[in-house]
DRENSE-265416 format. One line per 8 residues: number of its first residue (from 1); for each residue x, y, z of N, C-alpha, C, O. Coordinates in steps of 0.1 Angstrom, whole numbers, plus 2048, in hexadecimal, padded with zeros to 3 digits. Each point is the difference from the previous one (the first is absolute). Layout:
NUM> X Y Z X Y Z X Y Z X Y Z ~ ...
This chain:
1> 1D5 940 D2E 80C 807 805 809 802 7F4 803 7F6 7F9 ~ 802 816 805 809 802 7F5 80E 7FB 804 804 800 80C ~ 804 7FD 7EA 80D 7FB 802 809 80D 804 7FF 80A 7F9 ~ 809 7F4 811 809 80B 804 80E 7FD 7FA 806 7F6 801 ~ 800 815 7F8 80D 7FE 7F9 80B 7FC 80A 808 7F7 7FC ~ 7F8 80E 810 80A 7FC 80A 7FF 7F1 803 80B 7FA 802 ~ 7E9 801 7FF 7FE 7F2 804 805 7F8 7F4 806 7F5 802 ~ 7F6 80F 7F2 804 7F8 7F4 80F 800 7FE 805 7F5 7FD
9> 801 816 806 80F 800 7FF 806 7F6 80A 80A 7F9 7FD ~ 7F1 808 810 805 7F7 80A 7FD 7F1 7FD 809 7F8 802 ~ 7EB 806 7F8 7FD 7F2 7FC 80A 7FB 7F6 805 7F5 801 ~ 7FE 813 7F5 80A 7FD 7F5 80D 7FC 806 806 7F6 7FC ~ 7FF 813 80D 80E 7FE 805 800 7F4 809 80A 7F8 800 ~ 7EB 806 808 800 7F4 809 7FF 7F3 7F7 806 7F6 804 ~ 7F3 80A 7F2 7FF 7F5 7F7 80D 7FD 7F9 804 7F4 800 ~ 803 816 7FC 80E 7FE 7FB 809 7FA 80A 808 7F8 7FE
17> 7F6 80E 80E 809 7FC 80C 7FF 7F1 803 809 7FA 806 ~ 7EC 800 7F6 7FE 7F1 803 80B 7F8 7F9 803 7F5 803 ~ 803 811 7F2 80A 7F9 7F8 80E 804 803 80A 7FB 7FA ~ 7F8 810 80E 80D 805 802 80A 7F8 808 7FC 7F8 809 ~ 810 809 7F4 80B 7FA 808 805 80A 80B 7FA 80B 802 ~ 810 7F1 805 804 808 80C 805 80D 7FC 7FD 80A 806 ~ 80B 7F7 7EF 806 80D 7FC 7F5 80A 7FB 801 80C 803 ~ 7F5 7EF 7F6 7F6 808 7FC 7F8 806 80C 7FC 80C 800
25> 801 7EB 809 7F9 805 80C 808 80B 808 7FB 80A 804 ~ 812 7F3 7FD 809 80A 807 800 80D 7F9 800 80B 806 ~ 800 7F5 7ED 801 80D 7F8 7F2 807 7FF 7FF 80C 7FE ~ 7F6 7EC 803 7F3 806 7FE 7F8 802 80D 7F5 805 7FF ~ 810 7F7 80D 7F8 800 80C 7FB 80E 804 7F5 802 805 ~ 813 808 7F8 7FC 80E 803 7F4 804 7F7 7F6 806 805 ~ 80B 7F7 7EF 7F5 803 7F6 7F4 7F8 804 7F5 806 7FF ~ 80C 7EE 804 7F5 7F7 804 7F9 806 80C 7F4 802 801
33> 814 802 809 7FB 806 80C 7F8 80D 7FD 7F5 802 805 ~ 810 807 7F3 7FA 80C 7FD 7F3 7FE 7F8 7F6 806 804 ~ 80A 7F0 7F3 7F3 7FD 7F8 7F6 7FA 80A 7F4 803 7FE ~ 810 7F4 80B 7F7 7FA 809 7FA 80A 809 7F4 800 803 ~ 814 80A 802 7FB 80A 809 7F6 809 7F8 7F5 804 806 ~ 80E 800 7EE 7F6 808 7F8 7F3 7F8 7FE 7F6 806 800 ~ 80B 7ED 7FD 7F4 7F9 7FE 7F7 7FF 80C 7F4 802 800 ~ 813 7FC 80C 7F8 7FF 80C 7FA 80E 803 7F4 801 805
41> 813 80A 7F9 7FB 80D 802 7F4 803 7F7 7F6 805 804 ~ 80B 7F7 7EF 7F5 802 7F7 7F4 7F8 804 7F4 805 800 ~ 80D 7EF 805 7F5 7F8 804 7FA 806 80D 7F4 800 801 ~ 814 804 808 7FB 806 80D 7F9 80D 7FD 7F5 803 805 ~ 810 805 7F1 7F9 80D 7FC 7F3 7FD 7FA 7F6 807 803 ~ 809 7EF 7F4 7F3 7FD 7FA 7F6 7FB 80A 7F5 803 800 ~ 810 7F4 809 7F8 7FB 80B 7FA 80C 808 7F4 800 804 ~ 814 809 800 7FC 80C 808 7F5 808 7F8 7F6 804 805
49> 80D 7FE 7EE 7F7 808 7F8 7F2 7F9 7FF 7F6 806 801 ~ 80A 7ED 7FE 7F4 7F8 7FF 7F8 801 80D 7F4 803 800 ~ 813 7FC 80B 7FA 800 80D 7FA 80E 804 7F7 802 807 ~ 810 808 7F4 7FB 80E 802 7F3 803 7F8 7F9 809 804 ~ 804 7EE 7F2 7F4 802 7F9 7F4 7F9 806 7F5 801 7FB ~ 80E 7F7 810 7F5 7F9 807 7F7 809 806 803 80C 803 ~ 7F1 7EF 800 7F6 808 808 806 801 80E 808 7F9 805 ~ 7F2 811 803 804 802 80D 7FE 7F4 809 808 7FD 809
57> 7ED 7FC 7F5 7FD 7F4 808 80B 7F5 7FE 804 7FA 809 ~ 800 805 7EB 80B 7F6 7FD 80D 804 806 808 7F8 805 ~ 7FB 815 7FA 80D 805 806 800 7FE 80F 80A 7FC 806 ~ 7EA 807 801 7FF 7FE 80E 802 7F1 804 807 7FD 809 ~ 7F2 7FB 7EF 801 7F1 803 80E 7FB 7FE 805 7F8 808 ~ 802 80C 7EE 80E 7FC 7FE 809 805 80B 808 7F8 805 ~ 7F6 814 7FF 808 806 80B 7FD 7F8 80D 80A 7FE 807 ~ 7EA 7FF 7FB 7FC 7F9 80C 807 7F2 800 806 7FC 80A
65> 7FA 7FD 7EB 807 7F3 7FF 80F 802 802 806 7F8 807 ~ 800 812 7F3 80F 802 802 803 803 80E 80A 7FA 805 ~ 7EE 80E 801 804 804 80E 7FD 7F5 80A 807 7FF 80A ~ 7EF 7F8 7F3 7FD 7F5 809 80A 7F4 7FE 804 7FA 80A ~ 800 804 7E9 808 7F3 7FD 80F 802 7FE 807 7F6 802 ~ 7FE 815 7FB 80E 801 7FD 808 801 80C 7FC 807 80A ~ 80F 7F2 7F6 809 801 80C 80A 80B 7FE 801 806 7F5 ~ 807 7FD 815 80A 80B 7FF 80B 7FD 7F6 807 809 7FB
73> 7FB 7EA 801 80A 7FC 7F7 7FE 806 7F2 809 802 7F8 ~ 7EA 800 805 7FC 804 7F2 7F7 80D 800 7F4 7FF 802 ~ 812 80C 7FB 7F9 80C 7FF 800 805 7F2 80A 801 7FA ~ 7EA 801 800 7FF 803 7F2 7FA 80E 7FE 7F5 802 805 ~ 813 806 7F4 7FB 80E 7FE 7F3 801 7F8 7F8 808 802 ~ 807 7EF 7F4 7F4 800 7F8 7F3 7FE 807 7F6 804 7FC ~ 80B 7F4 80F 7F4 7FD 808 7FC 80D 806 7F3 802 801 ~ 816 806 804 7FC 80D 806 7FA 809 7F5 7F7 808 803
81> 80F 7F8 7F1 7FB 808 7F6 7F2 7FD 7FC 7F8 809 7FB ~ 804 7EB 806 7F3 7FB 7FC 7F6 802 80B 7F4 7FC 7FF ~ 810 809 80C 7F7 801 80C 7FA 80E 801 804 80A 7FA ~ 7F1 7F6 80F 7FA 80C 804 800 800 80F 808 7F9 806 ~ 7F0 80F 800 800 801 80E 7FD 7F2 807 7F7 7F9 7FB ~ 810 804 80F 7FF 7F3 806 7F3 7FF 809 7FD 7F5 804 ~ 7FD 816 800 7F5 800 808 7F3 7F9 7FA 7F7 7FC 807 ~ 809 804 7EC 7F5 7FA 7F8 801 7F1 801 80B 7FA 802
89> 7E9 7FF 7FE 800 7F2 800 7FB 7FB 7F2 7F6 805 7FB ~ 811 7F2 7FF 7FC 7FB 7F3 7F4 7F7 801 7FE 7F9 809 ~ 7FB 806 7EC 7F5 7F7 7FE 805 7F2 7FF 80B 7FE 7FB ~ 7ED 7F8 809 805 7F2 7FF 802 7FC 7F1 809 7F9 7FD ~ 7EF 80D 7FA 801 7FD 7F2 80D 805 7FB 807 7F9 7F8 ~ 7FD 813 80C 80D 806 7FB 80B 7F8 806 80A 7FE 7FA ~ 7F5 7FE 813 80B 7F8 806 802 7F3 7F9 80C 7FC 7FE ~ 7E9 7FE 7FE 801 7F3 7F9 807 802 7F3 809 7F8 7FC
97> 7F4 813 7FD 806 802 7F3 80F 803 801 808 7FB 7F8 ~ 7FC 80E 811 80E 803 801 808 7F6 807 80D 800 7FF ~ 7ED 7F6 808 808 7F5 806 807 7F8 7F5 80C 7FD 802 ~ 7ED 801 7F3 807 7F8 7F5 80B 809 7FA 80B 7FA 7FC ~ 7F3 813 803 80B 808 7FA 80C 801 80A 80B 7FF 7FC ~ 7F2 802 811 80B 800 80A 808 7F3 800 80C 801 801 ~ 7ED 7F4 7FD 807 7F3 800 809 800 7F3 80C 7FB 801 ~ 7EF 809 7F4 808 801 7F4 80C 809 802 80B 7FE 7FB
105> 7F3 80E 80B 80B 809 803 80A 7FA 809 80C 801 7FD ~ 7F0 7F8 80D 80A 7F9 809 808 7F5 7F8 80C 7FF 802 ~ 7ED 7FA 7F5 807 7F6 7F8 80A 806 7F7 80B 7FB 7FF ~ 7F1 811 7FB 80A 807 7F7 80C 805 808 80B 7FF 7FC ~ 7F2 807 810 80B 805 808 809 7F5 804 80D 801 7FF ~ 7EE 7F3 805 808 7F5 804 808 7FA 7F4 80C 7FC 802 ~ 7EE 804 7F2 807 7FB 7F5 80C 809 7FC 80B 7FB 7FD ~ 7F3 812 804 80B 80A 7FE 80B 7FE 80A 80C 800 7FC
113> 7F0 7FF 810 80A 7FE 80B 808 7F3 7FF 80C 800 802 ~ 7ED 7F6 7FA 807 7F3 7FD 80A 801 7F5 80B 7FB 802 ~ 7F2 80C 7F3 809 802 7F5 80C 808 805 80C 7FD 7FD ~ 7F1 80E 80B 80B 808 805 80A 7F8 809 80C 802 7FF ~ 7EE 7F6 809 809 7F7 809 809 7F7 7F8 80C 7FE 803 ~ 7EE 7FC 7F3 808 7F7 7F8 80B 807 7F8 80B 7FB 800 ~ 7F2 811 7FB 80A 808 7F9 80B 804 80A 80C 7FF 7FC ~ 7F0 805 810 80B 804 80A 809 7F4 803 80C 802 801
121> 7EE 7F3 801 807 7F4 804 80A 7FC 7F4 80B 7FC 802 ~ 7EF 805 7F2 808 7FD 7F4 80D 809 7FF 80A 7FC 7FC ~ 7F3 811 807 80C 809 800 80A 7FD 80B 80C 801 7FD ~ 7EF 7FC 80F 80A 7FC 80A 808 7F4 7FD 80C 800 802 ~ 7EE 7F6 7F8 806 7F4 7FD 806 800 7F1 807 7F6 7FD ~ 7F7 814 7FC 804 801 7F2 7FB 7F4 7F8 808 7F9 7F9 ~ 7EC 804 809 7FA 7F4 7FA 7F7 803 7F4 7F6 807 801 ~ 80E 7F4 7F4 7F8 802 7F4 7F3 7F9 800 7F6 805 7FC
129> 80A 7EF 80A 7F4 7F8 801 7F6 807 809 7F4 800 7FC ~ 810 806 80F 7F7 808 808 7FB 80C 7F9 7F5 804 802 ~ 814 803 7F6 7FC 80C 7F9 7F5 7FC 7F6 7F6 807 7FE ~ 80B 7EE 7FB 7F6 7FB 7F7 7F3 7FD 808 7F5 804 7FB ~ 80C 7F6 810 7F4 7FE 808 7F9 80D 805 7F4 801 800 ~ 815 809 803 7FA 80D 803 7F9 806 7F4 7F6 806 802 ~ 80F 7F8 7F2 7FA 805 7F4 7F2 7F9 7FE 7F6 807 7FD ~ 80A 7EC 805 7F3 7F9 7FF 7F6 805 80A 7F4 802 7FD
137> 811 800 810 7F7 805 80A 7FB 80E 7FD 7F5 804 803 ~ 814 804 7F7 7FC 80E 7FC 7F5 800 7F6 7F7 808 800 ~ 80A 7EF 7F6 7F6 7FF 7F6 7F3 7FC 806 7F5 805 7FC ~ 80B 7F1 80D 7F4 7FC 807 7FA 80C 808 7F4 803 800 ~ 815 805 807 7FB 80B 808 7F9 80B 7F7 7F6 805 804 ~ 80F 7FD 7F0 7FA 80A 7F7 7F2 7FB 7FD 7F6 807 7FF ~ 808 7EC 7FE 7F3 7FA 7FC 7F7 801 80C 7F4 804 7FE ~ 810 7F9 80E 7F8 800 80C 7FC 80F 803 7F4 802 803
145> 815 807 7FB 7FD 80E 803 7F5 805 7F6 7F7 808 804 ~ 80B 7F5 7EF 7F7 804 7F6 7F2 7FA 803 7F6 807 7FE ~ 809 7ED 806 7F3 7FA 804 7FA 807 80B 7F4 802 800 ~ 814 802 80A 7FA 808 80B 7FB 80D 7FB 7F5 805 805 ~ 812 802 7F2 7FB 80C 7FB 7F3 7FF 7F8 7F7 808 801 ~ 808 7ED 7F8 7F4 7FD 7F8 7F4 7FE 80A 7F5 805 7FD ~ 80D 7F5 80E 7F6 7FE 80A 7FB 80E 806 7F5 803 802 ~ 815 806 800 7FD 80D 805 7F9 808 7F6 7F7 808 803
153> 80D 7F7 7F0 7F9 807 7F5 7F1 7FB 7FF 7F7 808 7FD ~ 807 7EC 805 7F2 7FA 800 7F7 807 80A 7F4 802 7FD ~ 811 802 80E 7F8 807 80A 7FE 80F 7FC 7F6 806 805 ~ 813 7FF 7F4 7FF 80E 7FC 7F6 802 7F5 7FA 80B 7FF ~ 803 7EB 7F9 7F6 801 7F6 7F2 801 805 7FC 7F8 809 ~ 7FC 811 7F2 7F2 801 804 7F8 7F4 7FB 803 7FC 7F4 ~ 7F4 7FF 813 7F8 7F4 7FC 7F2 804 7FB 7F9 7F7 7FC
């Protein structure tokens, strides 16, 4: 997986943010938010691009897993983009392969949401310590999302 400039920029600012005091966080929070949003969008776009390169069988299998397992709380547009017609039934081999990718996707989604919640709470409480924790969680979320994309890329490669 190639490095994405938006993600690297966000990583740099989050790493810097681990050392910031309250005034620096207050003056930089809008920029941090913008860079974090750009990074997440870049990762989501790359994930979608990779999944669109999958074979039809893998797309059907992934869509089948998403429609069976996802609850109403979490609707992801990229899952629909990677899908084909729902009337097809995926092969067991394809289901097994995409199950690992879906679990990695869910982990990445949860990591991002966890970081978002901590940042929101930090802003409500004006807590520098919580903002630093949010930055740490964001850095972990980028790593987890990139790992999920690498798993998806592995399925896209012909064997």
